C-alpha positions as a Markdown table, in Angstrom:
| # | Residue | x | y | z |
|---|---|---|---|---|
| 1 | Met | 78.8 | 91.9 | 52.0 |
| 2 | Thr | 75.6 | 91.1 | 53.8 |
| 3 | Ile | 74.4 | 92.8 | 56.9 |
| 4 | Asp | 74.9 | 89.7 | 59.0 |
| 5 | Ser | 78.5 | 89.3 | 57.8 |
| 6 | Ala | 79.2 | 93.0 | 58.6 |
| 7 | Lys | 77.7 | 92.6 | 62.1 |
| 8 | Gly | 79.9 | 89.5 | 62.5 |
| 9 | Leu | 83.0 | 91.4 | 61.6 |
| 10 | Arg | 82.0 | 94.3 | 63.9 |
| 11 | Asp | 81.5 | 91.9 | 66.7 |
| 12 | Gln | 84.9 | 90.3 | 66.1 |
| 13 | Ala | 86.5 | 93.7 | 66.0 |
| 14 | Leu | 84.8 | 94.7 | 69.3 |
| 15 | Gln | 85.9 | 91.3 | 70.9 |
| 16 | Leu | 89.5 | 91.8 | 69.8 |
| 17 | Ala | 89.5 | 95.4 | 71.1 |
| 18 | Phe | 88.2 | 94.1 | 74.5 |
| 19 | Glu | 90.8 | 91.3 | 74.6 |
| 20 | Lys | 93.6 | 93.8 | 73.8 |
| 21 | Glu | 92.5 | 96.1 | 76.6 |
| 22 | Val | 92.3 | 93.2 | 79.1 |
| 23 | Ala | 95.8 | 92.1 | 78.0 |
| 24 | Arg | 97.1 | 95.7 | 78.4 |
| 25 | Gln | 95.6 | 95.9 | 82.0 |
| 26 | Arg | 97.2 | 92.6 | 82.9 |
| 27 | Leu | 100.5 | 93.7 | 81.6 |
| 28 | Arg | 100.3 | 97.0 | 83.5 |
| 29 | Ser | 99.4 | 95.1 | 86.7 |
| 30 | Ala | 102.2 | 92.6 | 86.3 |
| 31 | Leu | 104.7 | 95.4 | 85.7 |
| 32 | Ser | 103.5 | 97.3 | 88.8 |
| 33 | Leu | 103.8 | 94.1 | 90.9 |
| 34 | Ala | 107.3 | 93.4 | 89.5 |
| 35 | Lys | 108.3 | 97.0 | 90.4 |
| 36 | Asp | 107.0 | 96.7 | 93.9 |
| 37 | Ile | 108.8 | 93.3 | 94.4 |
| 38 | Gly | 112.0 | 94.8 | 93.1 |
| 39 | Ile | 111.8 | 97.7 | 95.5 |
| 40 | Ala | 111.1 | 95.3 | 98.4 |
| 41 | Val | 114.1 | 93.2 | 97.4 |
| 42 | Leu | 116.4 | 96.3 | 97.3 |
| 43 | Ile | 115.1 | 97.4 | 100.7 |
| 44 | Leu | 115.7 | 93.9 | 102.2 |
| 45 | Ala | 119.2 | 93.7 | 100.6 |
| 46 | Gly | 120.0 | 97.1 | 102.0 |
| 47 | Ile | 118.9 | 96.1 | 105.5 |
| 48 | Gly | 120.9 | 92.8 | 105.2 |
| 49 | Thr | 124.0 | 94.7 | 104.1 |
| 50 | Phe | 123.6 | 97.2 | 107.0 |
| 51 | Leu | 123.1 | 94.4 | 109.5 |
| 52 | Ser | 126.1 | 92.4 | 108.1 |
| 53 | Val | 128.4 | 95.4 | 108.2 |
| 54 | Gly | 127.1 | 96.3 | 111.6 |
| 55 | Ser | 127.7 | 92.8 | 113.0 |
| 56 | Ser | 131.2 | 92.8 | 111.4 |
| 57 | Gly | 131.9 | 96.2 | 113.1 |
| 58 | Leu | 130.8 | 94.8 | 116.4 |
| 59 | Asn | 133.0 | 91.7 | 116.0 |
| 60 | Leu | 136.0 | 94.1 | 115.3 |
| 61 | Phe | 135.2 | 95.9 | 118.6 |
| 62 | Ala | 135.0 | 92.6 | 120.4 |
| 63 | Leu | 138.5 | 91.6 | 119.2 |
| 64 | His | 140.2 | 94.6 | 120.7 |
């Protein structure tokens, strides 16, 4: 193995390690965003359920 081919392999290994780290960061960011969106959806669903039950309760009071 020549010095140039060893340097080439080293450069490829460094490039792959860099790309792996970038991919890991993107995945971590995507998972964090998905978690935040999931929490927001649950909060909105809870508010919607509360308002729906609340308006149903008001309708029941109005019937009496």
